[in-house]
C-alpha positions, 0 to 999 in steps of 0.5 A, a space after each residue: 475066474 477071479 472077476 466072475 467070482 468077485 462079481 458073484 460075491 457082490 450079489 450077497 450082502 454077507 460077501 459084498 466086502 470080499 467081492 469088492 476087495 477081490 475086484 479092487 486087487 485084481 483090477 487095479 493091477 490090470 489098470 496099471 498094466 493098461 496105462 503102462 502098455 497102452 492097452 486101450 481099455 484104461 477107462 473101462 478097467 478104471 471104472 470097476 476099480 473106482 466102483 469097488 473102492 466106493 463099495 469099500 468106503 464104509 468098511 475101510 475105517 472098521 478094517 483099519 480099527 481092527 488090523 492097525 489099531 487092534 481094537 475090538 470092532 463090531 461091524 454094523 450095516 444098515 439094509 433096506 427092508 422089503 416088507 411087501 411081497 412084490 418087493 421081495 419077489 422082485 428082488 429075488 427074481 432080478 438077482 436070480 435073472 442077472 446071475 443066471 445070464 451073466 454066470 450060467 448063460 455066459 459060462 455056457 457060451 464060453 464053453 461053446 466058444 472054447 470047443 468050436 470057436 477058440 479066441 484068436 485061434 482059427 475055427 475051421 479044421 484043416 485037411 486031416 491027412 496033411 496035419 503034422 510036421 515035415 522035413 523038406 526032402 526036395 525043393 524045386 523052383 522053376 524045375 531047378 533043384 535047390 539043395 538043403 542049406 540052412 542059409 538059403 533064402 528061398 528053400 523052405 524049412 520046418 513045414 507044418 500043416 496045423 490042425 486048422 487051416 494054416 500052413 507054416 514054414 521057415 525061410 532064411 530071410 527077414 519078414 515084416 513084423 505083424 503089428 496087429 498083435 493078434 488083437 481084436 475079435 476077427 470072425 474070419 480065420 485069415 484074420 486070426 493072426 495070433 500065430 504071427 505074434 512075436 514071430 522072427 527068423 523068417 517064419 511064414 504063415 499061410 491061410 488056405 482054402 481047399 478044393 478037395 475035388 481037384 486037391 488044390 490049396 489056395 493059400 494067402 499070407 496071413 502076415 500083411 506086416 507094415 501094410 496094415 497101417 498103410 492100408 488103414 490110412 488109405 481106407 480111411 481116406 476112401 471112407 471120407 471120399 464121395 467118389 467110388 470106383 467099382 473094382 475089377 474082379 479078382 479071378 484067382 479063384 474061379 466061381 466053379 471052384 468057389 462052389 466046391 470050397 463052399 462058404 466059410 460061415 456055413 462050415 462053422 459048427 452050428 453051436 458057434 454060428 451067429 448073426 454077429 459072426 455072419 455079419 463080421 465075415 461079410 465086413 472082413 471079406 476083402 473086396 475083389 480087386 486086381 491081381 496085384 493091387 486092390 482099389 480102396 479109395 482115393 488119395 488126395 495127397 501130393 496136390 492131386 487126386 489119384 487112385 489109392 491102391 492097397 497091396 493084396 496078400 501074397 498068394 500061392 496055388 498048390 496041388 497036393 497029393 498025400 502018399 502013405 497016409 500023409 507020411 509023404 506030401 508032394 506040393 506042386 504049383 505057383 508060389 507067391 512070386 509066380 514061379 513054379 515050385 515043387 516041394 516034397 515033404 516027409 513027416 517027422 515026429 518032432 520031440 518037445 521038452 514039455 509034455 503035451 497039454 491035456 486041455 486043448 481048445 477047438 475040435 478039429 476031428 
């Protein structure tokens, strides 16, 4: 709001000074942060600070004379004159058009994004009957009951089905840190990893696609941890290589089930869909690969040429049944280690110290 307001003030001569002051003060602080924390937009933010300073050059001596020397100061400005009618109308039309595009139209687009495609937050709604927080009442692995213990490294704790397509739970074992920091502007929900930022204590986050006919969840771990950097390095080598190999198909979701699940792009609200998003989803979609690894190119290190394999995400396939309106949920299937599991969840109304916000991004009804 500060940046947009300051930009609007620059369009009128009587308020140009205040707009430049506001931009300089707000963005100079951002420049400091970018340099200190390596934000990646050093030049872009510095660009606006320097331009704001340029607009203030003429007025700074007058401000110094008024505030520091405490002398009578009468500002004098020189403006170009537009005597011809076409010049006057062109000025008005250009200014109105720019303000209309960058304030009115962009404000509308931001409103649409807030409602139907929140920044970094998954856009698709999850299964309504499963939403909520749950205690793990029963947990079986390979038909063996694992009793509750806060120190157990296998048993799930504090399960949550989010409003969107995420299942989260805790386990008492360390997980790799996600170094992406939820950055960028990913189009696919599985790549929106803001839920992992700052995560510790064994928190797991799985993205799911759902076969609503057979009531099956196909889950993939959102956290690729340190694999992110390694995978990018391998893919970079693949991009520089002329040789390619067609990967084998990944059969973990059948073609028939894919038809039931449907396209993620087509599930987006019509107001939030765009050609940019459609292209982004195609670009971000993982190529089908082998069940354990994905071929992404050739690695010519270690004095030889070998296939470079990038690990796929950890996966689970779980059948679900919701009892009594979702107050009890039973999950059965195969976990990430290819073991059979059965999890009985009972809904719990978790109490929070802070009251719930009335401002909520996204529509998941």
